[in-house]
C-alpha positions, -999 to 999 in steps of 0.1 A, spaced: -389 623 -751 -416 626 -723 -432 593 -721 -401 570 -725 -377 592 -703 -355 597 -729 -333 634 -728 -340 660 -757 -304 657 -766 -307 621 -772 -340 625 -792 -323 656 -814 -292 639 -820 -311 620 -848 -315 656 -867 -279 667 -864 -271 662 -901 -307 678 -910 -310 711 -927 -340 717 -907 -318 710 -874 -321 746 -858 -356 747 -865 -365 713 -851 -343 722 -820 -360 755 -813 -393 741 -815 -385 709 -795 -371 730 -767 -393 758 -767 -421 732 -759 -402 713 -734 -395 748 -718 -430 757 -716 -447 723 -715 -458 725 -679 -479 759 -689 -490 745 -724 -504 711 -717 -529 721 -691 -539 748 -714 -547 723 -743 -561 697 -719 -595 713 -712 -599 714 -750 -598 676 -753 -638 661 -750 -623 627 -744 -586 632 -732 -581 595 -728 -589 589 -765 -563 612 -779 -529 593 -792 -497 602 -775 -485 618 -812 -517 638 -815 -513 652 -781 -476 661 -788 -485 678 -820 -511 697 -802 -487 709 -778 -460 720 -800 -491 737 -821 -496 753 -791 -460 765 -781 -459 780 -817 -489 799 -815 -482 813 -781 -444 817 -783 -436 821 -820 -436 849 -844 -454 828 -871 -488 837 -881 -515 811 -859 -535 804 -889 -503 793 -907 -490 770 -873 -529 755 -876 -527 746 -911 -492 731 -906 -504 710 -876 -533 696 -897 -506 687 -927 -486 670 -897 -516 648 -887 -516 635 -921 -480 629 -919 -487 610 -887 -514 588 -907 -540 600 -885 -561 611 -915 -589 609 -890 -574 634 -865 -570 661 -890 -604 675 -882 -599 669 -843 -565 687 -846 -582 718 -868 -609 722 -845 -589 723 -812 -563 743 -823 -594 770 -838 -606 771 -803 -572 775 -787 -570 807 -807 -602 820 -797 -600 812 -758 -565 811 -750 -565 842 -733 -590 830 -705 -570 795 -707 -540 810 -695 -553 834 -672 -572 802 -655 -541 780 -654 -515 807 -646 -534 810 -610 -513 783 -600 -474 787 -599 -463 754 -613 -481 766 -649 -472 802 -644 -436 794 -641 -435 759 -663 -416 744 -632 -428 714 -613 -440 721 -576 -418 702 -558 -387 718 -576 -402 753 -569 -404 743 -534 -368 735 -532 -356 766 -550 -377 788 -526 -362 769 -496 -328 773 -504 -328 807 -521 -360 826 -508 -350 859 -522 -338 847 -554 -362 822 -562 -384 844 -587 -353 854 -607 -340 820 -609 -375 804 -625 -377 834 -646 -343 828 -658 -347 793 -664 -375 800 -689 -351 824 -712 -331 814 -743 -295 810 -729 -268 829 -748 -240 811 -765 -206 814 -749 -175 805 -764 -141 799 -744 -110 812 -763 -80 793 -764 -58 825 -752 -29 809 -767 -43 816 -801 -57 852 -794 -64 877 -771 -103 880 -765 -103 916 -779 -87 903 -811 -108 875 -815 -142 897 -812 -128 915 -841 -124 883 -863 -159 874 -852 -172 910 -864 -153 905 -897 -169 873 -901 -202 891 -894 -209 879 -858 -216 904 -832 -200 895 -798 -187 910 -768 -159 901 -742 -170 886 -708 -156 917 -686 -150 893 -655 -133 864 -670 -105 865 -698 -113 836 -718 -153 841 -724 -168 860 -751 -207 861 -755 -224 858 -790 -252 885 -797 -269 855 -815 -261 820 -816 -244 806 -848 -235 772 -860 -198 762 -849 -187 758 -882 -192 798 -886 -167 804 -859 -130 815 -871 -106 787 -860 -130 766 -844 -120 735 -862 -83 746 -855 -92 745 -816 -89 782 -813 -125 785 -797 -149 761 -780 -187 763 -766 -187 767 -727 -206 788 -704 -186 815 -686 -194 801 -653 -179 767 -661 -145 781 -671 -136 789 -636 -122 755 -628 -85 759 -642 -83 792 -620 -95 776 -587 -73 744 -593 -45 768 -594 -20 739 -612 20 742 -612 46 731 -635 50 692 -634 17 685 -616 -1 653 -619 -40 660 -625 -72 639 -627 -101 652 -642 -126 625 -624 -156 629 -642 -146 642 -672 -173 639 -704 -179 652 -725 -143 672 -721 -151 705 -718 -130 712 -688 -104 688 -695 -97 709 -726 -98 740 -709 -73 726 -682 -47 717 -709 -53 749 -726 -44 768 -691 -18 741 -676 19 754 -670 46 733 -685 50 695 -676 16 691 -663 0 657 -674 -36 652 -671 -59 620 -669 -95 623 -677 -117 594 -665 -154 588 -673 -178 557 -668 -190 558 -703 -171 547 -730 -191 566 -755 -185 597 -735 -151 591 -734 -150 588 -771 -164 623 -774 -135 634 -750 -111 623 -774 -127 641 -803 -128 672 -784 -92 668 -774 -83 661 -809 -98 694 -822 -81 712 -797 -46 697 -806 -43 685 -767 -36 650 -752 -43 637 -721 -46 600 -708 -81 587 -713 -97 562 -689 -129 544 -689 -133 541 -653 -157 546 -624 -135 566 -603 -151 548 -570 -131 516 -581 -98 527 -579 -84 495 -589 -93 498 -621 -75 526 -634 -51 539 -604 -18 531 -603 -13 541 -571 4 574 -577 -13 602 -562 -24 631 -579 -15 671 -573 -47 682 -584 -81 665 -589 -110 682 -604 -146 665 -595 -177 677 -619 -199 653 -605 -229 639 -617 -260 659 -604 -294 672 -609 -280 695 -633 -310 719 -618 -284 749 -626 -287 744 -665 -323 744 -669 -323 770 -694 -301 751 -717 -320 720 -708 -353 724 -700 -361 687 -702 -347 686 -668 -379 702 -655 -399 672 -667 -373 640 -664 -359 648 -629 -378 635 -599 -378 645 -561 -360 614 -553 -331 617 -574 -317 646 -554 -309 621 -524 -292 596 -551 -271 621 -567 -260 634 -531 -249 596 -522 -232 591 -554 -213 626 -549 -200 617 -516 -186 584 -530 -170 600 -558 -153 626 -536 -143 599 -510 -124 578 -538 -111 611 -553 -98 623 -520 -80 590 -518 -60 596 -547 -50 632 -536 -14 637 -529 -4 654 -494 -9 692 -498 -28 686 -528 -59 704 -538 -95 692 -550 -122 713 -566 -155 701 -565 -181 716 -588 -217 709 -603 -241 727 -622 -269 721 -595 -280 751 -575 -294 726 -544 -275 729 -513 -283 690 -507 -258 680 -538 -231 712 -531 -222 723 -496 -242 698 -474 -222 669 -495 -187 690 -489 -199 689 -452 -205 654 -448 -169 648 -467 -152 668 -442 -167 652 -412 -160 617 -428 -122 625 -439 -108 649 -411 -74 653 -433 -93 672 -458 -97 709 -451 -113 737 -467 -86 756 -493 -85 790 -497 -108 804 -526 -115 841 -537 -145 859 -523 -175 850 -545 -179 883 -560 -142 883 -571 -151 851 -592 -182 866 -608 -208 891 -603 -239 882 -581 -220 849 -571 -227 841 -536 -207 828 -506 -220 797 -491 -211 782 -457 -186 757 -477 -180 770 -514 -195 794 -539 -226 795 -560 -234 813 -592 -271 811 -600 -288 817 -635 -304 848 -637 -278 866 -614 -254 895 -628 -230 876 -642 -253 861 -668 -239 826 -666 -255 793 -658 -260 778 -620 -225 763 -610 -209 755 -575 -173 751 -563 -155 742 -533 -120 739 -526 -106 713 -503 -70 704 -494 -51 673 -481 -32 682 -450 -27 643 -441 -24 653 -403 -63 645 -397 -63 675 -374 
């Protein structure tokens, strides 16, 4: 994954039907989460690093993760790694793997003491990202870095037409699943321990979905009214689309667009499970002629592609795959998407811009550029940050939720824009 640039989700998709899915996922994501600390610890133990094949090197780092971060007996982990070397048809590497890991067991305290003097290894984050987080959030940076390395909770979004949060918590308890209601948003429930979705009462019937509580703010901010036309402009995989439909007043119609046909198919699957209907289109919203009939939308949600720096705890591979140059490229695309979306917004209409980024360059800076370029758009009313979620921050434009803050959510940014059509 690290060598070919594929995401962890893309790689782990091959194990979805495996009985060992949970274990494979936990070991993979755990190793990736701590890779920037583990790899420098293993490297000094390799006499000739260039001679070690990529699979064997990866095996050593995975084993180092299991030794350092799992509750498995270290000796058992070493033996399993030697067996894995045989499975990799690296028979000659078995002795090497055994020797390196035995040495790692003896010297790991000294190894980590040395490499932890450097912030990238100690926090398992690349230096460029640490620098950006510290520049944007000097007081919150340390907590954010720590939060990014914590296993995230499994949070549910309840369809409130099916049950109240309290009654669904009782159903979960009857099924042997302990959970609690999120006090600041009526649709969110946090599980004490993750479970398979198949174990959730009513999941197949659309009663409940998996969605971080911070992502559940979009319908409230969009403020849909009866009979409105709504566009979800970057909709895949459909979590927010489904939520909009669950909370939509009578007569609301929703169009969900995404640039990728496979991802639009996932929206379709999710909506069928929820028993909801939307007009689905495969389209780049920047190319209006490809899907828009010229009728304006009363409400538009732009959940734009971004660096995903707010969801690192769920997708630790972001730390390895993202590059500094990506941020400016995302910002350019975000502005183009927003301008296209704004051109479809009805007079007096509302547009909610959101990202799962914590970097101002993708958030308020993009909104500032948009307002400068399109004077008919004005900042719309939003509740104060702390009325939305505990620990949320009011920004010069919009509101930011941070990972590791009081709300316990991932990192999300929201801004509200309205079309005055007056240009003043």
